[in-house]
C-alpha positions in Angstrom: -161.6 61.8 -145.7 -159.3 59.6 -143.4 -159.8 55.9 -143.6 -161.9 54.6 -140.7 -160.0 52.4 -138.1 -161.1 48.9 -137.3 -159.8 46.3 -134.9 -158.3 43.3 -136.6 -156.8 40.4 -134.4 -155.8 42.8 -131.7 -154.1 45.2 -134.1 -155.5 48.6 -135.2 -155.7 48.9 -139.0 -157.2 51.2 -141.7 -159.8 49.6 -144.0 -157.2 49.6 -146.8 -155.1 47.1 -144.6 -152.4 49.6 -143.7 -151.4 49.2 -140.0 -151.5 52.3 -137.8 -148.5 52.7 -135.5 -150.3 53.5 -132.2 -148.7 53.8 -128.8 -150.3 51.9 -126.0 -149.7 54.7 -123.6 -151.5 57.1 -125.9 -154.5 54.7 -126.2 -154.6 54.4 -122.4 -154.4 58.2 -122.0 -157.3 58.6 -124.6 -159.4 56.2 -122.7 -158.8 58.0 -119.4 -159.7 61.4 -120.9 -162.8 59.9 -122.5 -164.0 58.3 -119.3 -163.0 61.3 -117.0 -164.6 63.9 -119.3 -161.5 66.1 -119.5 -157.7 66.5 -119.6 -157.4 67.7 -116.0 -159.2 64.8 -114.3 -157.5 62.3 -116.6 -154.1 63.8 -115.7 -155.0 63.4 -112.0 -155.9 59.7 -112.5 -152.8 59.0 -114.5 -150.5 61.0 -112.1 -148.9 63.1 -114.9 -149.1 66.7 -116.0 -151.9 68.1 -118.2 -149.4 69.0 -120.8 -148.3 65.4 -121.1 -151.9 64.2 -121.5 -152.5 66.9 -124.2 -149.4 65.9 -126.1 -150.4 62.2 -126.1 -153.9 63.1 -127.4 -152.5 65.3 -130.2 -150.1 62.6 -131.3 -152.8 60.0 -131.3 -155.2 62.2 -133.3 -152.4 63.1 -135.7 -151.6 59.4 -136.3 -155.2 58.5 -136.9 -155.9 61.6 -138.9 -159.2 62.2 -137.2 -160.6 64.2 -134.2 -161.5 61.9 -131.3 -162.4 64.6 -128.7 -164.2 67.9 -128.9 -162.5 70.3 -126.4 -164.8 72.7 -124.5 -164.5 75.1 -121.7 -166.0 72.4 -119.4 -163.8 69.5 -120.5 -163.7 67.1 -123.4 -166.5 65.2 -125.2 -166.2 62.3 -127.5 -166.9 62.9 -131.1 -168.8 60.2 -133.0 -165.6 58.7 -134.3 -164.1 59.0 -130.8 -167.0 57.0 -129.3 -166.5 54.2 -131.7 -162.7 54.2 -131.4 -162.9 54.2 -127.6 -164.6 50.7 -127.5 -161.9 49.3 -129.8 -159.1 51.0 -127.8 -160.4 49.5 -124.5 -160.4 46.0 -126.1 -156.9 46.5 -127.5 -155.5 47.7 -124.2 -157.2 44.8 -122.3 -155.7 42.3 -124.7 -152.2 43.8 -124.3 -152.6 43.7 -120.5 -153.5 40.0 -120.6 -150.6 39.3 -122.9 -148.2 41.1 -120.5 -149.5 39.1 -117.6 -148.9 35.9 -119.5 -145.3 36.6 -120.4 -144.1 38.6 -117.3 -142.5 36.4 -114.5 -145.1 35.4 -112.0 -143.5 37.4 -109.2 -143.6 40.8 -111.0 -146.4 43.3 -111.2 -146.2 46.3 -113.4 -148.4 49.2 -114.5 -150.8 51.1 -112.4 -153.3 50.1 -109.8 -155.9 52.6 -108.6 -157.8 51.6 -105.4 -160.7 53.3 -103.6 -160.6 52.6 -99.9 -162.8 53.8 -97.1 -161.2 56.0 -94.4 -162.9 54.0 -91.7 -160.8 50.8 -91.5 -158.7 52.1 -94.4 -155.9 54.0 -92.7 -155.6 51.4 -89.9 -156.4 48.1 -91.4 -156.0 48.4 -95.2 -153.2 50.9 -95.7 -150.5 48.5 -94.4 -151.7 45.8 -96.8 -151.5 48.3 -99.8 -148.1 49.4 -98.7 -146.9 45.8 -98.5 -148.2 45.2 -102.0 -146.1 48.2 -103.2 -143.1 47.0 -101.3 -143.2 43.5 -102.9 -143.7 44.9 -106.4 -141.4 47.9 -107.0 -142.5 48.2 -110.7 -146.2 48.7 -109.7 -147.5 52.2 -109.4 -150.2 52.3 -106.7 -152.7 55.2 -106.3 -155.0 54.9 -103.4 -157.9 57.2 -102.6 -159.1 57.2 -99.0 -162.7 58.4 -98.8 -165.9 57.3 -97.0 -168.0 58.5 -99.9 -169.4 56.0 -102.4 -166.9 55.9 -105.3 -168.2 55.1 -108.8 -165.4 52.8 -110.0 -166.2 52.9 -113.7 -167.0 56.7 -114.0 -163.9 57.6 -111.9 -161.5 55.2 -113.4 -160.6 52.9 -110.5 -159.4 49.4 -110.9 -161.0 48.2 -107.8 -162.2 49.2 -104.3 -162.2 47.8 -100.9 -165.7 48.1 -99.3 -167.0 47.2 -95.9 -170.5 46.3 -94.7 -173.4 44.8 -96.5 -173.2 44.8 -100.3 -176.0 46.2 -102.4 -177.0 44.6 -105.7 -175.0 45.9 -108.5 -173.2 44.9 -111.8 -169.8 45.0 -110.0 -168.0 41.9 -109.2 -167.2 41.3 -105.5 -164.8 39.0 -103.7 -165.2 38.6 -100.0 -161.9 38.8 -98.2 -163.1 38.4 -94.6 -165.9 39.0 -92.1 -166.6 42.1 -90.2 -168.2 41.4 -86.8 -169.9 44.2 -84.9 -171.9 45.0 -81.8 -174.5 47.4 -80.5 -172.7 49.7 -78.0 -173.2 52.6 -75.7 -171.2 54.3 -73.0 -171.8 53.6 -69.3 -172.9 57.2 -68.8 -175.5 56.8 -71.6 -176.8 53.6 -70.1 -177.0 55.1 -66.6 -179.0 58.1 -67.9 -181.3 56.4 -70.4 -181.2 52.7 -69.9 -180.6 50.2 -72.7 -182.9 48.4 -75.1 -183.5 44.7 -74.6 -185.2 44.0 -77.9 -184.8 45.4 -81.4 -188.3 46.9 -81.2 -187.3 49.0 -78.2 -184.5 50.7 -80.2 -186.9 53.3 -81.6 -187.1 54.9 -78.2 -183.3 55.5 -78.0 -180.9 58.0 -79.6 -179.0 56.2 -82.4 -175.7 57.2 -83.9 -175.8 56.6 -87.6 -174.0 57.0 -90.9 -177.1 58.2 -92.7 -180.6 56.8 -93.1 -179.5 53.2 -92.9 -181.4 50.3 -91.4 -180.0 48.0 -88.7 -180.5 44.2 -88.7 -180.4 41.8 -85.9 -180.6 38.0 -85.6 -183.3 36.3 -83.5 -182.2 32.7 -84.0 -182.5 32.2 -87.8 -184.9 35.2 -88.2 -183.6 38.6 -89.3 -185.2 41.6 -87.7 -184.9 44.9 -89.5 -185.1 48.2 -87.6 -184.9 51.8 -88.8 -183.2 53.7 -86.0 -183.6 57.4 -85.3 -181.1 59.9 -84.1 -179.7 63.5 -84.4 -176.1 62.6 -84.7 -174.8 61.3 -88.1 -171.3 60.9 -89.5 -170.0 59.0 -92.6 -166.9 57.9 -90.7 -166.6 55.1 -88.2 -164.0 56.8 -86.0 -166.4 59.7 -85.6 -169.2 57.4 -84.5 -166.9 55.8 -82.0 -166.1 59.2 -80.5 -169.8 60.1 -80.3 -170.6 56.8 -78.6 -167.8 57.2 -76.0 -169.0 60.8 -75.4 -172.4 59.4 -74.4 -174.5 60.7 -77.3 -176.4 57.5 -78.0 -176.3 53.9 -79.2 -174.1 52.8 -82.2 -173.7 49.7 -84.2 -169.9 49.5 -84.6 -167.4 47.0 -85.9 -165.2 45.2 -83.4 -162.0 46.2 -85.0 -162.8 49.9 -84.4 -164.0 49.4 -80.8 -161.9 46.6 -79.4 -159.8 48.9 -77.2 -162.8 51.0 -76.0 -164.7 47.9 -75.0 -161.7 46.4 -73.2 -161.2 49.7 -71.3 -164.9 49.9 -70.3 -165.5 53.1 -72.3 -168.2 51.2 -74.4 -170.5 48.5 -73.2 -172.1 45.9 -75.5 -175.9 45.9 -75.2 -178.9 43.9 -76.5 -176.5 40.9 -76.9 -179.3 38.4 -77.3 -179.9 39.8 -80.8 -176.5 40.1 -82.5 -176.2 41.8 -85.9 -175.5 39.4 -88.8 -171.8 39.5 -89.7 -171.0 41.9 -92.4 -167.9 41.6 -94.7 -164.9 43.2 -96.3 -164.9 42.9 -100.1 -162.7 43.7 -103.1 -164.9 45.2 -105.8 -164.1 45.5 -109.4 -165.9 46.4 -112.6 -167.3 43.5 -114.6 -165.0 41.7 -116.9 -163.9 38.2 -117.9 -160.9 37.9 -115.6 -159.6 40.1 -112.9 -156.1 41.6 -113.5 -153.4 39.8 -111.7 -152.6 42.9 -109.6 -156.1 42.8 -108.2 -155.9 39.1 -107.5 -152.6 39.6 -105.6 -154.1 42.5 -103.6 -157.1 40.3 -102.8 -154.8 37.4 -101.6 -152.9 39.8 -99.4 -156.1 41.1 -97.8 -157.3 37.5 -97.1 -154.0 36.7 -95.5 -154.2 39.9 -93.4 -157.7 39.1 -92.2 -156.7 35.6 -91.3 -153.8 36.8 -89.1 -155.6 39.7 -87.3 -156.9 38.9 -83.9 -159.8 41.4 -84.4 -161.1 39.4 -87.4 -161.6 36.0 -85.8 -163.5 33.5 -87.8 -162.4 34.6 -91.2 -164.2 32.8 -94.0 -163.0 34.5 -97.1 -164.2 33.0 -100.3 
């Protein structure tokens, strides 16, 4: 029976004291497979072929002399030993990453950064910042997923996400990078045909354009009024809601940075301006941990700089 592996001062050893010669890349690959539930999704996360992932796993298991993963037709599941080893491997990789950050020159970023970014805002407002990060740090491998669906950072193996709106309570750590101001808007044709609400209570009598089943909030002085709007048109993408609003399908609560040109051209008109929505925010979200990786801190600082310079994000109060 192979000697069990324990973590000792950041180094993996057998109980008999003999050090195991483990490759950090193999450890990171094992963690990805364990968290992704299979070789194929782990290969996609890592940006390498499935054969490379399989070879790294085989070398690691051969070095340890123990099976870490049980392969099935549906993927890969941790063995009992694999579940124990994963926790040690995560801590070891984290310690090595921190050590690298300590000794690498301050201007250099290395390794991989996986970011989840919404399509709404993402392609127009966040993609240039991510590209600038990659330009400044040629040793950094950046993988960005643009999707308006809710991404599970931990389960899907992302280092961080950029999220926009009002944050829900969670165990994730958030850093606000800037405000998102929005308005209640409708097209002139819609207002001519249906009128416009003057108070939040009147909204229920109008067709709302929504992302899902969300609630809308409005400010009456210091008081927050919550309304659950109703409507037949829903889309999980901000640009699609802008198109629906300009087409006269209803009333939408939309951010200024997506509607600035339409409002300036008269295609959309602000309504119910006496009751403005409370400002939302843009945030960098990361899984819980003691310290954010420097690559996440650098991305956050670039986003704060971007928000401060953009004319559509006036009043930035990142913090």
